N, C-alpha and C positions, 0 to 999 in steps of 0.2 A: 917490171918494165925497164927501170933504170939500170938494173944489174945486167939485163940482156943488152941494153944499149952499150954499156961499158965493155962487155965481153965481145960483142960482135961489131962494134963501130957504128951503131945506129943512133939517130936522134929522134925521139918520139915527142910529139907535141901533145901534151895532156891538158885538157880543159875540163872543168868541173861544173856540174849543175845540180841544183836542189830538186828533189822529187819526193813525194810522199809526205810524211809527217812534218819534216823540217820545212818543206815548201808551203804547207798549210800555215805554219806558224809565221813564216817570213813574208809570204806573198798572198795568203788567203786562198790558195788553190793548190791541189796536189801536183799539178803540172802546168807550168807557165808556157806561153807561146815561145818565149826565148829559149827555154830548154828543149822544147820540141824542135825548134829550128837548129839548135846546137847538135842534137842527135842526128838530124837529117843530113847535116853537112859533114859529119865525121866519117872517117873510114871504118870505125867500129865503136861500139858502145860497151863499156864494162860497167855493169850495174851492181849496186850494193844491195840494199834491201829497204823495205818500207814498213811502216806500221809500228804498233806498240800500244800498251795499255792507255796511254794518254789520249789516244784518238779512237778508242773503242766504243764510244757512245753510239748505240744503234740508231739514235734519233738525229745524229749529225747529218747535215745536208751533203757532206762529202767526206770521203774516207781516204787514207793514204793509198790503199790498194787501187783506188780509181786512177791514180797517176800512172801506176805500172800498167794497168790494163789499157789505158789510153795510149801510152807510149808504144806498147806492143802493136796495137791496132794501127797507129800512125805509121810505124815502120813496116807494117804488113809482114811481120815475122810469124808465119802461121805454123811452123814446125819447130818444136823445141826438142833438141837431141840431147839425151842425158845418158852418157855412158856409165855403166856400173862395173867397176873393177875391184877385185879383192886382192889386196896386197898380202902376200904370204906371211909377212912379218906381223900382220894384224889379225890373223885368224883367231888368236886367243882373246882379242878385244871384242869380238862379235858375240852376241848372245846365242848364236847358232853354233852347233857342233862343227868342228873343223872338217869332218868328212862331207858335210852338207855343202861346204863352200868350195870344195875342190873343183876346179875347172870353170868357175863362174866368170863369165865374160859376156855381158849383154849390153845392148843399147835399147833404151826406151824412147820412142818417138811420140811426143805428146802434141796433139793439135792445140794451138795456142790462141786463136783469135775468134773462136766460135763457141757454140753450145750454151750451157747454162750461164756462163760468166758474162755473156754479151747479149744474148737474144732478148728481144722485147716481145710482149710487155714484161715489166719487172717492177716490183714495188709492193707497198702495203696499202690496203684500203679499209676504211671503216664501213662496216655494214650493220644492219639491224641485229645480226647474229654475232657480231663481234668483229675484230680485226682479221682480215684475210691477207696472207702473204702470197705473192705470185712470183715465180721464176719460170722462164720459158726455155725449153730444150729444143733447139732448132739447128738443123744442118741441111745445106743444099748438097746435091750430088757432086757439084764441082769442088766445094770445100772439102768433102770427104776424099775425093779422088786425088787432089793435089798432095794431101798429107800421106795417103797410102802409097803414092808413087815414091815419096821420100823413103818410106819404109822398105819398099821393094828394092830400090836402088842400093840402100845400105846393106840389105841382106845379100844382094847379088855380089857385093864386094867383100862379104864376110864368109859365114859358113853356109849361106844359102837357105836359111829358114826364117820365115816371117810369121809371127803370131799376131793375128788381128783380134783385138779385144772389143767386146760389145756386150749388150744385154738384150740380144735379139729375141729372147723368149718373152720380153715384157714391152720394150720400147720400140716405137715406130722408127725413130731416128737410127736405132741400132739395126733394125731390119734393112734399112736403106744402106747403112754402113756395110753390113755383111754382104748384101747383094753386089755392092760396088767392088768390094775386095775380091769376090768370086769372079766378077767380070774381068777385072784387071789381071788376075792370075794367069789368064790365057796369054797375056803379053810377056809374062816372065816365066817361061817353062823351066828355067834353071833354078827357080826359087820354090821351095816347098812352103805352101800356105796352110796354116792351121787356124781355125776359129776357136776362140776361147771366151766363155762368159766371164765377166769381170770378177765375180765372186770366186769362181774356180781358179782363175789366174792368180788372184790374191793369195789363195791357199797354196798353190804350186810354187809361188815365188819363195816361200819359206820351206817348202818340203823338197822340191827338186829344182832349185834355181839354175843349175848348170844345163838344164834341158832347153833353156831359152837362148836365142841368138839375138833377134831383133823383135821387139814388141812395139806395136803401134796402137794408139788408143785416142779416144776423143778427150776433150779438155779436162773434164772433171775426173774421169777414170784415170787419165795419165797423171794428174796431179797427185792423186792418192797412191797409185801404184809406185811412183818413183820415190815418194817418201818412205813407203814400206821397203822398197829395194835398198834404201840407204842402210838398213840394218845389216845387209850382207857385207857392205864395205866397212862396217863397225861404227860409222858415224855419218850424219848428214854433212858434217863439216868437211868431209873429204871430196864431196861430189860436185863436179862442175856441170855446166850445161851451155849449149849455144843454140841460138835461133837465127836462122837466116842464111848463114854461110855465104853472105854476099856483102856488098858495101851499101849501107852500114850493117854489119852483123851485130847481133845483140847477145851478150855473154853475161852470165850470172851464175853464182853458186846456187844450188837448189834450196839452201837453208834460208830462214828468215832473219829477223833482227835479233832474236834471242834476248829480249829485254831483261830477262831474269838474271843474266850474267853481264849486263852492260857495265863497262867501266872497271871490271875486275882483272882484265888482262889475261883471260883464260880461254878465249874463243879460238877455234881452230882456223887459221888463215888459209889452209891448203885448198879448200874448195874455190876460193877466189883466185888463188895463184894458178890453179889448174885451169880455171876459166880463162885467165889471161893467156895460158899456153894454147888453148883452143883458138883464141882470138888471133894469136900470132900465126897459127897454122892455116886457119880457114879464111880469115878476112885480109890478112896482111901477106899471106903467101910465104911466111918465114918458117919453113918446115924444120930446118936444122935448129933454129932458135927455140922453137916449140919443143922439140925433142930434148933440148938441153934443160928446159924447165921441168919437163916430166922426169928426166933422170935425176935432177936435183932433189925433187920431192922424194923419189924412191931412195936415193942415197941417204937422206936425213932419216928416213924411217928405218933403213937398214942399220944405221948407227945407233938406233935405240931411242931416239927422241920421240916423245909423245906429249901432245897437249892433253888436257884433263879429260876430254871426251873419249879418248882412245887409250888412256893409261889404264893398266891393269893394277890389281892390288899389289902394293909394294913398290910400284914405279914412281919415280919423281917426275911430276908433271912439268912440262916446258911451257913457258908463257907465250902469249900471242906474238909479241915483238921478237923474242928470241927465236921462235920457230920461223918467223918470216926472215930474220937475218940469216939463220942457218941455211935456209933454202937459197936465198939470194947469193950467199957466199959460195954455194956449191955449183952455181951456174958457170959454165965455161966450156 
């Protein structure tokens, strides 16, 4: 952001707030009212990540992820848009064969504020037969319709194909999801709608990923499918996401905290950098500046720089700070 400001003559006001594990340690809660208000008053939110082994006690009254879920719900960012782009320079870094990756350019729309992650009842109860754990899968027609419309509109502006993912052969919520998608398709005659069971979609993402244009899925399915789709791009460290496309929009890389490599200086910063590019484009309306960031990442990769997660055998890995500096210096 500072490099963009220097290159284009902007001044960005950056404010910071604790959320997740660090907020539990410092404030006793994963999300304070102050941070909630800070996010609401901002033009956009660029989010880091939450969680780690330190806070993984299943008996803990609150967890770092509770802060993220609460913030998403508070901002009502119900549609998470996750583009999956394969850089030609990185096809050798993927575990998939290069010919499988040819032409891959998809967007996954994940419903973000409903389903298993939010619905009640939820919890564990002691019974005479032992402990019972309960999570609830719940969706209303209106919740489904609004995220499907995001998918239809995106497909209309791209290649005109929408894949709606469900588990309609088993789940009532998925049957409602499929019926709603079918009904809405009449309003989008220029978009080809296909239905896919989530297990079949998971298989096709690695077999025929180029066949997908826009995928839309409920919260849990979308969470899993986008992590799987990250292998197409060679690493989760490369993939950005946005939710909201409004003020305040909510932007974050799709990866987590990666505690196993914390402090080693080897994490890939590109997912966060590209999330900032999406923020510039969609919440701040700075399309030229966003394109400059996208080009800078592309340029650095073309020059052969690779962080450890995308380096192939024999490549010298570039550290986190150096990679970020290279991208920042290429903006202009």
